[in-house]
C-alpha positions in Angstrom: 8.8 -47.3 -19.1 11.7 -45.1 -20.6 12.8 -41.6 -19.2 11.5 -40.0 -22.5 8.0 -41.4 -22.3 7.9 -40.7 -18.5 8.6 -37.1 -19.5 6.3 -37.1 -22.1 3.6 -38.3 -19.6 4.5 -35.4 -17.1 4.3 -32.7 -19.7 0.9 -33.9 -20.6 -0.3 -33.9 -17.0 1.4 -30.4 -16.8 -0.4 -29.0 -19.8 -3.9 -30.2 -18.5 -3.4 -29.2 -14.9 -2.0 -25.5 -15.5 -4.9 -24.9 -18.3 -6.7 -23.6 -14.9 -4.5 -20.9 -14.7 -2.0 -20.5 -11.9 -3.6 -17.6 -9.8 -7.2 -18.7 -10.4 -7.9 -19.2 -6.5 -6.9 -15.9 -5.7 -9.1 -14.5 -8.5 -12.3 -16.2 -7.4 -11.5 -14.9 -4.0 -11.4 -11.2 -5.3 -14.5 -11.7 -7.6 -12.6 -11.8 -11.0 -14.5 -14.0 -13.2 -13.8 -12.8 -16.8 -10.8 -11.6 -18.9 -11.8 -7.8 -19.3 -9.3 -5.3 -18.8 -10.8 -4.0 -15.8 -10.9 -7.5 -14.1 -7.5 -8.3 -15.1 -6.1 -4.9 -13.5 -8.0 -5.7 -10.3 -6.4 -9.1 -10.3 -2.9 -7.4 -10.9 -3.3 -4.8 -8.2 -4.1 -7.9 -6.0 -1.1 -10.1 -7.0 1.5 -7.1 -6.8 0.1 -6.1 -3.2 0.4 -9.9 -2.3 4.0 -10.0 -3.4 5.2 -6.4 -2.6 9.1 -7.3 -3.5 8.4 -8.7 -6.8 8.7 -5.3 -9.0 12.6 -4.9 -7.5 13.3 -8.3 -9.4 12.2 -6.9 -12.5 14.7 -4.0 -13.3 15.3 -4.4 -17.2 15.4 -1.9 -19.7 13.3 -1.0 -22.5 14.0 -3.0 -25.7 15.8 -5.6 -24.2 14.7 -9.2 -25.8 12.9 -11.0 -23.0 11.3 -14.4 -22.5 9.1 -15.4 -19.7 8.5 -19.1 -18.9 5.5 -20.1 -17.4 2.9 -17.4 -17.8 0.0 -18.0 -15.3 -2.5 -15.1 -15.1 -0.2 -12.7 -17.0 0.5 -10.2 -14.7 4.4 -10.2 -14.9 4.3 -10.4 -18.7 2.0 -7.4 -18.9 3.9 -5.4 -16.6 7.0 -6.0 -18.6 5.6 -5.5 -22.0 4.4 -2.0 -20.5 7.9 -1.4 -19.6 8.7 -1.3 -23.2 10.8 -4.9 -23.4 10.6 -7.1 -26.4 8.5 -9.6 -24.5 8.2 -13.5 -25.5 6.5 -15.9 -23.6 6.4 -19.7 -23.1 4.0 -22.2 -21.5 3.2 -25.8 -21.9 -0.7 -25.3 -21.5 -2.8 -23.4 -23.8 -4.7 -21.5 -21.4 -1.8 -19.3 -19.8 -0.8 -18.9 -23.7 -4.3 -17.8 -24.6 -4.2 -15.3 -21.6 -1.1 -13.8 -22.5 -1.8 -13.3 -26.1 -5.0 -11.6 -24.9 -3.2 -9.2 -22.8 -0.8 -8.4 -25.5 -3.6 -8.1 -27.9 -5.1 -5.6 -25.4 -2.0 -3.5 -25.3 -2.1 -3.2 -29.0 0.9 -5.6 -29.7 0.3 -6.1 -33.5 2.2 -9.5 -33.4 0.8 -10.9 -30.1 -0.3 -14.3 -31.1 3.5 -15.0 -32.8 5.0 -13.7 -29.3 3.7 -16.4 -26.9 4.2 -20.1 -27.7 3.3 -23.3 -26.3 6.4 -25.4 -25.4 8.5 -27.3 -22.6 10.8 -25.2 -20.6 13.0 -28.6 -21.1 13.4 -27.7 -24.6 13.0 -24.1 -25.5 11.9 -23.4 -29.2 14.3 -20.9 -29.4 17.8 -20.8 -30.9 21.0 -20.0 -28.7 21.6 -16.7 -27.3 18.3 -15.4 -28.2 17.5 -13.4 -25.2 19.1 -10.7 -23.2 16.6 -11.8 -20.0 14.8 -15.0 -19.2 12.2 -14.6 -16.4 10.5 -17.8 -14.7 8.5 -17.2 -11.4 7.2 -20.3 -9.7 7.3 -22.7 -13.0 10.8 -24.5 -13.4 10.4 -26.6 -10.3 7.2 -28.5 -11.8 8.8 -29.5 -15.1 10.2 -32.9 -13.4 13.9 -31.5 -14.3 14.7 -28.5 -12.6 18.2 -28.7 -13.5 17.5 -29.4 -17.0 15.4 -26.3 -17.2 18.1 -24.3 -15.7 20.7 -25.4 -18.5 17.9 -24.5 -21.2 17.8 -21.2 -19.7 21.4 -20.7 -19.9 21.5 -21.9 -23.5 19.2 -19.3 -24.8 20.8 -16.4 -23.2 23.1 -14.0 -24.8 26.6 -13.8 -23.0 26.0 -11.4 -20.3 22.4 -12.1 -20.4 20.2 -12.1 -17.1 18.1 -14.9 -15.5 15.4 -14.3 -12.6 14.2 -17.5 -11.6 11.8 -18.6 -8.7 11.8 -21.6 -7.2 10.5 -23.3 -3.8 12.5 -23.1 -0.7 13.3 -26.6 0.8 14.2 -25.1 4.0 11.4 -22.7 4.5 9.4 -22.6 7.5 6.5 -24.0 6.1 8.6 -27.0 5.0 10.7 -27.5 8.3 7.8 -26.7 10.7 4.4 -26.2 9.6 3.8 -29.0 7.2 5.5 -31.8 9.2 3.3 -30.7 12.1 0.2 -30.8 9.7 1.1 -34.1 8.6 1.8 -35.5 11.8 -1.6 -34.4 13.1 -3.4 -35.9 10.2 -1.7 -39.3 10.5 0.4 -39.0 7.0 3.7 -39.3 8.4 3.9 -43.0 7.9 2.5 -43.2 4.5 5.3 -41.5 2.2 2.7 -41.3 -1.0 0.0 -39.5 0.9 2.6 -37.1 2.7 4.2 -36.1 -0.8 0.8 -35.2 -2.0 0.0 -33.5 0.8 3.0 -31.1 0.7 2.7 -30.5 -3.2 -1.2 -29.6 -2.8 0.0 -27.1 0.1 1.6 -25.1 -2.7 -0.3 -25.7 -5.8 -3.8 -27.3 -6.0 -6.6 -26.9 -8.5 -10.3 -26.2 -8.0 -10.8 -29.9 -7.4 -7.8 -29.9 -4.7 -5.5 -31.8 -6.8 -1.8 -31.3 -6.4 0.4 -30.0 -9.3 1.7 -33.1 -11.0 5.3 -32.6 -10.0 7.2 -30.2 -7.7 10.7 -29.9 -6.9 12.0 -28.2 -3.5 15.4 -26.9 -3.7 18.2 -25.6 -1.0 20.2 -22.5 -1.7 23.0 -25.0 -2.0 21.0 -27.0 -4.5 20.3 -23.6 -6.7 24.0 -22.5 -6.8 25.1 -26.1 -8.0 22.4 -25.9 -10.9 23.5 -22.5 -11.6 27.2 -23.1 -11.8 27.6 -22.2 -15.5 26.5 -18.7 -14.7 29.2 -16.3 -14.0 27.5 -14.5 -11.1 24.4 -15.9 -9.1 22.6 -14.4 -6.3 19.7 -16.1 -4.2 17.5 -14.3 -2.1 14.7 -15.8 0.4 11.2 -14.3 0.0 7.4 -14.9 0.9 5.9 -16.2 4.0 2.7 -17.8 5.5 0.1 -16.1 7.9 1.0 -17.4 11.2 -2.0 -19.2 13.2 -1.1 -20.6 16.8 -3.6 -21.9 18.9 -2.7 -22.2 22.9 -4.8 -22.8 25.8 -8.2 -22.3 23.7 -6.9 -19.2 22.3 -5.9 -18.4 18.6 -2.8 -16.1 17.9 -3.0 -14.9 14.2 -0.1 -12.8 12.7 -0.5 -11.6 8.9 2.5 -12.7 6.4 3.3 -9.2 5.7 4.4 -9.0 9.6 7.3 -11.2 8.3 8.3 -10.3 4.9 11.2 -8.0 6.0 12.7 -10.4 8.5 11.7 -14.1 8.9 10.8 -14.4 5.5 14.7 -13.6 4.5 15.8 -16.5 6.5 12.9 -19.0 6.2 10.9 -18.0 3.2 8.9 -19.8 1.0 10.7 -19.0 -2.2 14.1 -18.8 -3.6 14.7 -16.0 -5.8 17.6 -16.6 -8.1 19.2 -13.7 -10.3 21.9 -14.8 -12.3 24.1 -13.4 -15.1 25.5 -15.8 -17.8 
């Protein structure tokens, strides 16, 4: 099978998987079952409470032309549109595209359907130097070619433009401690395929429990190499899991919020990359 055909099959699988919007699980957990303005506002509050550090990575000024890649439930896209940015969105799946177009219409953006497109991050349907800013949170590592997606981000940015990209940290506490212990306990350590599937599902799984079709994990060094074409690159670690430890019949529980401003800065789940072209 050619690489092109393999990528086409992965693109198809991604389009199908992400039609169930990223964030659907948390939405169900707080009772959000529709796309009314009230329900989406409730989801957005919960989302931003869960990631309290996120807004400081979104500082851009009104009127700058921005592309968001990977749209999910649309929280970030709505926030950026409300700040007055010239918003455009891209997603490989029709579900997130429809959700973001719906949000733009509720914000009375007159050309909402034209601002959000279906397409691949590996072949962004915009000319070179089209944007002042590109934002992609938790998307590019699912494409099957993270380095290629970063090259596309670089291509569509104008000189001096900025990218903010979140990818999964290969050296997180989850990766080096939690998941290996869980895989060993479940007898998965000797079965590579099952172990890889288990790890992917620990990050992104649909309502049926199936893992995302592809997930790539990166170190800070990997990221710096992939972003070598940018003039300035900064990498910060964020996010953490709740901590649960069972000892002598007792269970110790600590919420993830206790780690966000300390251990997460060293062994956090995610790498937040801010880069200037």
